[in-house]
N, C-alpha and C positions, 0 to 999 in steps of 0.2 A: 303150611307146619308150626308154625310159631302155637297157630290157635288152638290145634289137636293139644302141642306139649303145656300151653299155659292151662287149658284143659282141667288136662289129663293130672298134672302137680297138683291143681288145688283140690280136687277129686279125693288125691293121695293125701294129703295134708287135711284135710274134714273127716276124712274115717280115719288118722293118727290121731286123732281131736278126739273122736266117737271111742275108739279102743283105749285110748288114756283115760275117760270117763270110766270105764269098768275098771282099768288098774287102780284100785282103792287099794289102801291098809286091808279094807275087808276080806281083800282077794288075794294077800300075802300067803303061800303055799298050798292054795288050793291047785286042783291040776290045771283046772280053765286060767286061773293066772300064769302057768307057764307057758298055754297055747297063746295067751294075749300077750306075753313080751315076747315070744319068737315073732306072730304077727308085725309086733311094732318095728321089730329091727327088720323085717323085711319090707314094710313100707317104705320105713327109714332111707335103708338101698336103694329101693326104687325112688325115690323123689330124688335122690344125688342123681342118679343113672338120669333119670328123666331131663334135667337141668344141663347137666354136665358131660355127658357118655359123648366120645368120638363118635360119629355118625357113621362110620362104618363096623363100627361093633355094637351101634346101642340096639339093632333089632334083635340079634342073636340074644345081646343081656338080657334085655325085655321079655323077648320070649321064657329064657329059663326063668327069669323070674318071678313072669307070671303061672308058672307049674309049680314052682314052691307055694304063692300063694293059693294057687286051688286047693292042692294038698294039705295046706293048714286051715283052710273055710272047710273044706270033707270034712275034717277032722273037729270043726267047729260045730257044723249042722250032726253029726252024730253022735257028737258027745255034750251037747248044752244047747237045749235048746230055747234055753234062757237070752241065747247070745245072738237069735237071729235077725237081731237091727244090726252087729256087724258083719254076720253075714252078707244082708242086703248088700253093705258098703263096698265089700268084698268084689263083691258079683258085678257093681257097677263099675267099680275100679276093671277088674279083669277087661271088661267089655271098650272102656277107653281107652286104654291104654292098648289092649286091641288092635284098634283102629288107627292109632297112633306107629305101632309098629307098623301097619302097611303101609299107613302114607307113606311112612319113610323109606320102606322098601320099594314103591312104586315110587318116589321121587329120587331115591338112588340110583336103579335101575333105568331110570328116563335121562340119566346124566344132569336132573339139576340143584342135584347137591354130590 
């Protein structure tokens, strides 16, 4: 499970870096900046959850956070086609962190954690 956590955490951090590259002075005040700002906040919260959340609450909390990320990603896809590379990053996170949640749930139900 540590490998999955590490992989998910790295992917979230890499995506935060990609999003921050789009959050420049040139995008201040633009509609997409608002979405990017919200996305960074969600990613930051997700990164913290991955490395620190109590295992018993982790699966539920991760799934809630994934739903929030997916909603923001749908907005990005619908409104800001020039941010497709950010959307691709968020899709990868959704898959990797979703797998992490499944691994944690199986480990918990099997008494491994």
